[in-house]
C-alpha positions in Angstrom: -11.0 -5.6 -6.5 -10.6 -9.3 -7.1 -7.5 -11.3 -6.0 -6.5 -12.2 -9.5 -6.5 -9.1 -11.6 -4.9 -10.5 -14.7 -4.9 -7.1 -16.5 -2.7 -5.5 -13.8 -0.5 -8.6 -13.7 -0.1 -8.4 -17.5 0.6 -4.7 -17.4 3.4 -5.2 -14.8 4.8 -8.2 -16.7 4.8 -6.3 -20.0 6.4 -3.2 -18.4 9.1 -5.2 -16.7 9.8 -7.1 -19.9 10.2 -3.9 -21.9 12.5 -2.4 -19.2 14.6 -5.6 -19.3 14.7 -5.4 -23.1 15.7 -1.7 -22.9 18.4 -2.3 -20.3 19.8 -5.2 -22.3 20.2 -3.0 -25.3 21.9 -0.3 -23.2 24.3 -2.9 -21.9 25.0 -4.1 -25.4 25.7 -0.5 -26.5 27.5 0.9 -23.4 28.7 -2.1 -21.5 26.4 -1.4 -18.5 22.7 -1.9 -17.8 22.8 1.2 -15.5 24.3 4.0 -17.5 23.7 6.9 -15.0 27.3 6.9 -13.9 28.5 7.1 -17.5 26.3 10.1 -18.1 27.3 11.8 -14.8 31.0 11.4 -15.6 30.4 12.8 -19.1 31.3 9.5 -20.9 28.0 9.5 -22.7 25.5 12.1 -23.8 22.2 12.5 -21.9 20.3 11.6 -25.0 21.3 9.5 -28.0 20.7 6.5 -30.2 21.1 2.9 -28.9 20.7 1.2 -32.2 18.7 2.0 -35.4 15.6 4.0 -34.4 15.8 3.1 -30.7 16.9 6.1 -28.6 17.4 6.9 -24.9 17.0 9.9 -22.7 18.5 10.0 -19.2 16.8 12.0 -16.5 17.3 12.3 -12.7 17.7 8.7 -11.6 16.1 7.1 -14.6 16.0 6.6 -18.3 13.4 6.7 -21.1 13.9 4.3 -24.0 12.0 5.1 -27.1 11.2 2.1 -29.3 9.5 2.7 -32.7 6.1 1.8 -31.3 6.3 2.8 -27.6 8.4 4.4 -24.8 9.3 2.8 -21.6 10.4 5.1 -18.7 12.0 3.6 -15.6 14.1 4.6 -12.6 17.2 2.9 -11.4 16.8 1.5 -7.9 19.5 0.5 -5.4 22.5 -1.2 -6.9 21.3 -0.4 -10.4 18.1 -2.5 -10.1 15.5 -2.0 -12.8 12.6 -4.1 -11.5 11.0 -1.2 -9.7 7.7 0.4 -10.7 5.1 2.7 -9.4 1.6 3.9 -10.4 3.0 6.7 -12.6 5.3 4.6 -14.6 2.7 1.9 -15.1 0.1 4.6 -16.1 2.4 6.1 -18.7 3.2 2.7 -20.1 -0.5 1.8 -20.2 -1.1 5.0 -22.1 1.5 3.9 -24.6 -0.6 0.8 -25.4 -4.2 2.2 -25.1 -5.8 -0.6 -27.0 -4.3 -3.3 -24.8 -4.6 -1.4 -21.5 -7.7 0.9 -22.0 -8.7 0.2 -18.4 -5.4 1.5 -17.0 -5.3 4.6 -19.2 -7.5 5.9 -16.3 -5.1 6.7 -13.6 -7.7 6.4 -10.8 -8.6 2.9 -11.8 -4.9 1.9 -11.9 -4.4 3.5 -8.5 -7.3 1.6 -7.0 -6.0 -1.8 -8.3 -2.4 -1.0 -7.4 -3.4 -0.1 -3.9 -5.4 -3.4 -3.7 -2.3 -5.3 -4.7 -0.4 -3.5 -2.0 -3.0 -4.5 0.5 -2.7 -8.1 -0.6 1.0 -8.0 -0.2 1.9 -8.6 -3.9 4.3 -5.7 -4.0 6.9 -4.4 -1.5 8.7 -1.1 -1.4 12.2 -1.2 -2.7 14.5 -0.5 0.2 16.6 2.6 -0.2 14.9 3.4 -3.5 14.4 7.0 -4.6 10.8 8.0 -4.5 8.2 5.3 -4.1 9.4 2.4 -6.2 7.9 -1.0 -5.6 8.9 -4.5 -6.8 7.1 -7.8 -6.9 7.5 -9.9 -3.7 9.8 -12.8 -4.1 8.5 -15.0 -1.3 
């Protein structure tokens, strides 16, 4: 794996951009970017419409937001963080855009590049996160 894998960089950037877009829409609709508490206290339904033909579905510690042309699925991290990702979420996102991310529609290729990035220290594990969420290093 080479040090500058622009395809993986772009996949992560696009994924996080869509998560941010989704959570901004959730905040506009419900007054919060992290709507798990609203669901768990029965203030909102598990599934519903955000706006127009954009819908959401809450699950476990995460949410899937369905845009007309793709779905972005993410988990909430500590303190409602939404900048976490893992191989599975990136793989599902890549499969939503197979023309753009044909290489990463192969989970084994994605795992190899992802692990290479971990070795290089480009990601760090989100502390106290459920599962194995990672985020980009900030230093």
